[in-house]
Residue frames as qw, qx, qy, qz and C-alpha x, y, z in Angstrom:
[[0.518, -0.752, 0.215, -0.347, 35.04, 57.97, 11.59],
 [0.946, -0.247, 0.173, 0.121, 36.76, 54.60, 11.95],
 [0.726, 0.473, -0.030, 0.498, 39.50, 55.67, 9.56],
 [0.005, -0.822, 0.223, -0.524, 40.21, 58.77, 11.63],
 [0.739, -0.597, 0.260, -0.170, 40.46, 56.75, 14.87],
 [0.949, 0.071, 0.113, 0.285, 42.78, 54.28, 13.15],
 [0.498, 0.672, -0.109, 0.537, 44.99, 57.11, 11.82],
 [0.296, -0.811, 0.271, -0.426, 45.25, 58.79, 15.28],
 [0.887, -0.395, 0.238, -0.026, 46.08, 55.48, 16.96],
 [0.869, 0.299, 0.037, 0.392, 48.77, 54.72, 14.35],
 [0.251, 0.766, -0.194, 0.559, 50.40, 58.17, 14.75],
 [0.545, -0.727, 0.270, -0.319, 50.32, 57.83, 18.53],
 [0.958, -0.181, 0.180, 0.131, 51.99, 54.45, 18.39],
 [0.704, 0.491, -0.040, 0.512, 54.70, 55.76, 16.05],
 [0.041, -0.829, 0.221, -0.512, 55.35, 58.75, 18.32],
 [0.771, -0.569, 0.251, -0.139, 55.69, 56.51, 21.37],
 [0.942, 0.112, 0.093, 0.303, 58.09, 54.36, 19.45],
 [0.450, 0.686, -0.135, 0.556, 60.23, 57.38, 18.63],
 [0.372, -0.788, 0.256, -0.418, 60.26, 58.55, 22.25],
 [0.924, -0.341, 0.173, 0.008, 61.38, 55.11, 23.40],
 [0.835, 0.330, -0.051, 0.436, 64.46, 55.21, 21.19],
 [0.509, -0.656, -0.073, 0.552, 65.68, 58.28, 23.05],
 [0.476, 0.699, 0.187, 0.500, 65.94, 61.17, 20.59],
 [0.389, -0.146, -0.206, 0.886, 67.97, 64.20, 21.36],
 [0.125, -0.391, -0.242, -0.879, 66.08, 67.41, 22.02],
 [0.297, -0.060, 0.514, -0.802, 63.35, 68.56, 24.32],
 [0.143, 0.324, 0.935, -0.006, 60.33, 66.40, 24.78],
 [0.166, -0.369, -0.449, -0.797, 57.10, 67.62, 23.13],
 [0.410, -0.179, 0.338, -0.828, 54.07, 68.76, 25.02],
 [0.226, 0.162, 0.945, -0.173, 51.65, 66.17, 26.32],
 [0.198, -0.256, -0.629, -0.707, 48.57, 65.75, 24.12],
 [0.504, -0.186, 0.219, -0.814, 45.13, 66.55, 25.33],
 [0.341, 0.044, 0.909, -0.237, 43.06, 63.69, 26.82],
 [0.195, -0.142, -0.725, -0.645, 40.61, 62.18, 24.35],
 [0.534, -0.040, 0.311, -0.786, 36.89, 62.55, 25.06],
 [0.380, 0.107, 0.917, -0.058, 34.69, 59.51, 25.20],
 [0.114, -0.132, -0.665, -0.726, 32.46, 58.88, 22.22],
 [0.517, -0.013, 0.242, -0.821, 28.75, 59.64, 22.49],
 [0.410, 0.140, 0.893, -0.123, 26.25, 56.81, 22.72],
 [0.114, -0.099, -0.655, -0.741, 24.26, 56.17, 19.57],
 [0.541, 0.008, 0.215, -0.813, 20.52, 56.82, 19.64],
 [0.467, 0.111, 0.871, -0.108, 18.18, 53.87, 19.73],
 [0.066, -0.077, -0.689, -0.718, 16.46, 53.00, 16.44],
 [0.539, 0.056, 0.195, -0.818, 12.77, 53.69, 16.13],
 [0.521, 0.144, 0.831, -0.131, 10.27, 50.87, 15.89],
 [0.011, -0.013, -0.694, -0.720, 9.13, 50.04, 12.37],
 [0.563, 0.079, 0.069, -0.820, 5.50, 50.64, 11.33],
 [0.642, 0.120, 0.731, -0.200, 3.06, 47.73, 11.17],
 [0.119, -0.039, 0.770, 0.625, 2.65, 46.16, 7.75],
 [0.539, 0.119, -0.106, -0.827, -0.51, 46.72, 5.69],
 [0.656, 0.096, 0.705, -0.252, -3.10, 43.91, 5.77],
 [0.149, -0.044, 0.809, 0.567, -3.43, 41.90, 2.55],
 [0.501, 0.084, -0.214, -0.834, -6.41, 42.29, 0.26],
 [0.713, 0.045, 0.590, -0.377, -9.27, 39.82, 0.57],
 [0.210, -0.116, 0.868, 0.434, -9.13, 36.95, -1.91],
 [0.507, 0.081, -0.366, -0.776, -11.70, 36.55, -4.70],
 [0.761, -0.019, 0.482, -0.433, -14.56, 34.09, -4.05],
 [0.271, -0.158, 0.893, 0.324, -14.16, 30.72, -5.72],
 [0.473, 0.112, -0.452, -0.748, -16.29, 29.78, -8.74],
 [0.800, -0.034, 0.365, -0.475, -19.21, 27.36, -8.47],
 [0.327, -0.226, 0.887, 0.234, -18.34, 23.79, -9.44],
 [0.431, 0.131, -0.585, -0.675, -19.85, 22.19, -12.55],
 [0.827, -0.095, 0.229, -0.504, -22.84, 19.84, -12.27],
 [0.437, -0.267, 0.855, 0.087, -22.06, 16.14, -12.21],
 [0.383, 0.177, -0.681, -0.599, -22.76, 13.96, -15.26],
 [0.830, -0.086, 0.147, -0.531, -25.84, 11.70, -15.18],
 [0.459, -0.286, 0.840, 0.032, -25.14, 8.00, -14.69],
 [0.342, 0.156, -0.743, -0.555, -25.69, 5.52, -17.52],
 [0.808, -0.117, 0.057, -0.574, -28.80, 3.38, -17.54],
 [0.428, -0.315, 0.846, -0.050, -28.29, -0.20, -16.36],
 [0.360, 0.124, -0.789, -0.483, -28.87, -3.14, -18.69],
 [0.808, -0.199, -0.034, -0.554, -31.99, -5.30, -18.27],
 [0.443, -0.365, 0.806, -0.143, -31.55, -8.55, -16.34],
 [0.320, 0.112, -0.849, -0.406, -31.87, -11.89, -18.15],
 [0.755, -0.258, -0.127, -0.589, -35.15, -13.77, -17.62],
 [0.459, -0.371, 0.765, -0.258, -35.18, -16.59, -15.05],
 [0.219, 0.094, -0.922, -0.305, -35.42, -20.23, -16.16],
 [0.701, -0.282, -0.299, -0.582, -38.81, -22.04, -16.00],
 [0.517, -0.420, 0.625, -0.406, -39.49, -24.02, -12.84],
 [0.139, 0.138, -0.968, -0.154, -39.24, -27.82, -12.94],
 [0.655, -0.272, -0.418, -0.568, -42.49, -29.86, -13.05],
 [0.509, -0.448, 0.551, -0.486, -43.61, -31.25, -9.68],
 [0.082, 0.159, -0.983, -0.040, -43.30, -34.96, -8.96],
 [0.606, -0.289, -0.534, -0.515, -46.40, -37.18, -9.07],
 [0.508, -0.462, 0.454, -0.567, -47.99, -37.85, -5.66],
 [0.030, 0.144, -0.987, 0.062, -47.84, -41.41, -4.20],
 [0.522, -0.334, -0.624, -0.476, -50.96, -43.59, -4.30],
 [0.514, -0.488, 0.317, -0.630, -53.10, -43.64, -1.15],
 [0.049, -0.181, 0.963, -0.192, -52.96, -46.74, 1.14],
 [0.457, -0.305, -0.731, -0.405, -55.80, -49.24, 1.04],
 [0.520, -0.503, 0.180, -0.666, -58.42, -48.90, 3.81],
 [0.127, -0.225, 0.916, -0.308, -58.39, -51.39, 6.71],
 [0.388, -0.276, -0.820, -0.318, -60.90, -54.31, 6.71],
 [0.526, -0.511, 0.016, -0.679, -63.96, -53.78, 8.90],
 [0.155, -0.255, 0.863, -0.408, -64.14, -55.65, 12.26],
 [0.334, -0.262, -0.873, -0.240, -66.40, -58.63, 12.62],
 [0.491, -0.525, -0.073, -0.691, -69.70, -58.02, 14.40],
 [0.219, -0.312, 0.781, -0.494, -70.14, -59.27, 17.98],
 [0.307, -0.195, -0.916, -0.171, -72.01, -62.50, 18.65],
 [0.499, -0.496, -0.166, -0.691, -75.51, -62.07, 20.03],
 [0.277, -0.324, 0.734, -0.528, -76.25, -63.07, 23.69],
 [0.243, -0.145, -0.949, -0.137, -77.87, -66.44, 24.38],
 [0.508, -0.442, -0.176, -0.718, -81.50, -66.38, 25.34],
 [0.316, -0.242, 0.758, -0.517, -82.84, -67.72, 28.74],
 [0.089, -0.198, -0.963, -0.158, -84.82, -70.94, 28.94],
 [0.397, -0.437, -0.337, -0.733, -88.59, -70.52, 28.93],
 [0.264, -0.180, 0.673, -0.667, -90.54, -70.60, 32.25],
 [0.331, -0.206, -0.878, -0.279, -92.97, -73.23, 32.94]]
């Protein structure tokens, strides 16, 4: 279609150019008026895409490995022997006894 429009436009331009140079002879008949082109139809809307398939469930994970047993602790050192206690202090000396009271003279 585009090629045909281009060819018609080219021939029309060449014909006008020949008329402008002033040829001898009778002028040709006027060409018919061109009709306007029809409007193109609107495109239809595309269909919705198909939903994807559901994925496969994941596999169960493997059990963890048991931990290694710890080593036994080393025994503690023996405690040091206690120091000997200090000797007790000597007891205080007893107090002296009180002097007895003087008797009264005899009555006569």
